[in-house]
C-alpha positions, 0 to 999 in steps of 0.5 A: 139724780141717777135717772138724769145721769142715765138720760145723758148716757143713753142721748137721743134715744126715744122712750115709748110708752106702751101695752104688751100685746104679746109676750109668747117668744123667749125674751122679747115681747110685742109693744103696742103704742098709740098715738093721736094723728090728725086727718091730712084732709078732714082734719079730724083726730084719729087714734093709731097704734104701732108694734115694737118687738122690744127685748126683755132679757128676764120674762118679766113683762107679762101681756096687758102690762104698761111698759116703757121700751128705749131705743137701742141697736139692733138685736135681731131682724126687727127687734130695736128696742129694750124694756125699760121698766114696767109702769103697770101690770095687769090686773 
């Protein structure tokens, strides 16, 4: 119920799931999101990845964690995402 209300407030903001590859900055994490894409000519499925800088207010995400990030207003020059929650902690 609360999640539906949260989604209504957020509108059309994208949510992505990825892995934290760096947590060395203060209140910032780098999240790598991988996806599959078909090659336009050879039609083979290729794995691609994108890296996003996300705001982590409490510095709770660590390298190797699987996290969900949500689109937000620009927070700095490259930071356009916020940490939504930690899906799975690194072992």
